[in-house]
N, C-alpha and C positions, 0 to 999 in steps of 0.2 A: 492547550491540551485538555482533554476531557476524561474524567474519571470513569473507568469501566468497572462496575461492581464485581466483586468476587462471586463465585457460584458456578453451577453447572450450565451448560447450553447444549444444543444439539449440533453436532459437527458432521460434515459429510453427507452422503446420499444413500438412501436405501435402494435396492434393486429396481423397484417400480419408478423411483425418481430418476434413475440412470436412463431407463428406456424412454421416459417422458422427455428428458434433456436431449436425447439423440434425435427425437421426432420434431424438435423445435426448428431445425434448420435443414436445408437439403443435404449438406455435407456433415451433419451431426454425428454420424457413425464413424467418421474419420478421427474424432477427438478421443483422447485417452480418458474419458470420463470414469472408466472403471476404477481409476487411481483414487477416486473419491469414497471408496469402500474399504472396510465396513463403516456404517454409521455408528457413532458413539456419543457419549456424554462426558466430556472432559470437565473437570472441576478445576477452576483457575483462581488464584488470589487476585485481589483488586490490582488494577494497573492503570496508567494513563496512556491515551493514544491520541495522536494529532488530530484535531478537528479538520485540518486541511492537509493536502500534500504540500511539500516544500516548494516554494516559489522561486522564480528566477531571481527576483531581487534578494531573497534570503540566500540563495546559493552564491550570488555575487559578493554579498558580505563575507561569507565564509572564505571564498577565494582571495578576497582582499586581506582578511585578517590573518590568513596563512601565507600571504605573500606567494601565491602560486602563479607562476607564469604560464603563457599559453602553452609552452612545450611540456611542462609538468602537468597541466590540467588535461592533456591528452590521455592521461591514465584514468581520469575520472569522468571524462565526457567523450563518448565515442563520436558524437557530432556536436559542434557548438552551434546551437540555434537560439535566437533571441537573447544571447549573451554576447556582449561585445568585449574582446580581449583588450588588455592595455596596450598602447602603442609604444611605450617606453617605460623605463623603471619608475618614473614618478606617476604615471597614470594608474587608474583603477579599472577593475572589472565593472561593468554596468549592464543592466538589463535594457533590452530595446524598449523605446518609448511605446507604451500601450500594452506591453507584455510583462510588466513588473510583477503582476499578480497572477500570471499564468504558471502552472506547474513547471518546474525545471524538468527537461526531458533528455532522453539519450544518455542517461547517467549509468555508469557502470556500478556493479555491486561494491567494489572497493571505494568508489566515489561517494556512494550513499552512506556506507559505514563511516568513512572519514568525516563526513558532514555531522553525523550523529555524534561521534565521539568528541568533535570540536564543541558542539552544543551541550555536552554533558548528558547526552541522551543515548538512545540505541534504536536499532531496527526492531520492529515487532516481530515475534515469532509468528509462524503460520497459524497457530491455534489462536493467538491473541488477535490477529487480523481478522480471522473469520468471525470471532465473536463480536468483535467491533462492528462488522458488516451486518450480521444478521440478527444480533440480539439473542434473546433466550427463547424465542417462539419458533425457531427453525424455518424462518421465511426463506423464499427462494431468492428475491432480490432485496437490496437494502430497503426499499420502500414498501415491500409486500409481495404477495405471491402472483400477481399478474404482470406480464410484460407492459411496460410503458416506454415507448421510444422517445417521449418528450421529457423524460426525467434524467437524461444522461447525454453526455457527448460521446457519439459513436459514428460509425461510417454512415448510417442513416440519420433520422432525426433532423435537427435544425442546422447541422454543420454545413456552412457554405462550401461552394466548390473549391475555393482557395484557402479555406480555413483548416486548422487542425484542432489544437487545444482550445479550451475555454478558461476563463478565470476560475481559480480554485473555489470561489464562493458562489459560483453559478449553480443553478438547479437545486434550490433549497428544498423543494418538495420531494427531491430524490434521496433526502438524507436518511441514514440509518436509524435505528431506534434510539441511539445514543446521541444523535444530532452530528454525526460525522458526514462530511460532504464528499461525494464523489467516490465512494467505496466501489462503485461501478462506473466505468467509463473514464475519459480523459487520458489518463496515463495508467499503464500497467505499474504495479508497485512491488519493489523488492521487500522480501522478508528476510529475517535472519538466518533461516534454515538452509542447509544443504537439501537438494531435492531427492527424495527416494519414492519411487512409485508405490511401494508396498508398505510404507511406514505406518498407515492406519491400522494395520493388524497388531503392531505393537502398542500403538496408542490405545486401542480398544481394550487392551489388558491392563490399562492403568499406568503404563510406563511412558511418560510424556517428556522425557529429555530429548533435546534437539539432536537430530542426526549429525554426526561429526563429518560424514562424507557422503557424496551423491553425485548425481548429474547436475552439475551447476548449482544454482540457488533457486529457491521458490519465488514465483511471481504470481501476483493475484491482482484482480480487479478488472482487467480488460481495458484496452487503450482505444483512443478516439478513432483509429483507422481500422478496427476490427468490425467485421461484417456479420458474424453469427451471434444470434441472441443468447445462445447457450453459454458464450464466453463471459457474459456479464453476471451470471449467477453467483451468489456468495460462495458457493461450494467449489467453484471452477478453480483448479490448480494447474500449474505448469512448471516445468524446470527450464531455465535459461543459462546458457554459460554466462559466467559472471562478468566478463569483460566486454569484448567487442562484436560478438556474434548475436544477431537477433535481439538486440536490446533497444531499437528504436522506439520512441515514446514510452520509455520506461522511466519512471520516477520513483518517489518514495514518501512516506510519512514517518514521523518519529514516535517513539514509545519511551516509557520509563516505568520503573517500579513505583508503586504507591508507598508513601512513607509508613513505617510501621507505628501504630498508635502506642502511646505510653499508658502507664497505669492511670494517669489523669484524664485519658480519653482524648488527648491532644495528638495531632500528628507529629512527626519528627521535626517539622518546621517550627513548632511552638504555636501554631493556630489550628483550630478544629477543621481538619480536612483540607487546609490550604496547600496547593502544590508548591514546591520549591520554584522561586522565580527563574525564568529561562531567559537565555540571551535574546536580545531583540533581533 
């Protein structure tokens, strides 16, 4: 986990940026990028965000710890890919050899939420996710303002004909300002929020509470099979049904609140700024 400092940052897109995004790709005007407006400056307390997306090996440990069989796992995984189900009651889930460090994919929102709760963590809010991706300088992509096809896993770039995801620690030059890997590309990532197209109007007035209802749940980041450059911008947002529709190559990363400092200047863990130990 990486500490994301508290404070303001630039979220969403201005009208000129919306028009520029639409012109990036041939089909750019088909995307609902107007849902990124108005642009505003939310002020967040400090929090922690996962440096990497959750991997196949980590998700297998979760399934084993919760004694989840293949039938029950169908609620959490729309498609089982690079995870091998147990063949009997004594066997364990495991990741395919060579894919242990790839992001778990095709995860439903309830599956992502269940993993985070098991780990003592939570999904990030949409606002937390965007700050982690773009930092405080309003950059377009996690690495800066210019498109770089070599800094992420996407439909173009270096993805081989029969390849999909990459290891979660690939493309270090494409990290966000906070050192978070693959906030663009590899897998789409679930956020905690229900998706509301016009929620930024309320956010811009200072009311930042999460939507209680909406069209599915917020997805961010852009997956390895997406073709349009505008989909990998930090400000890009979409809503997906939370279970089995259109969640291919959707994964997640975890978040948690930062400990509240004591009067002695120490974190709630008893050490200066040290995060609470997390499950392996």
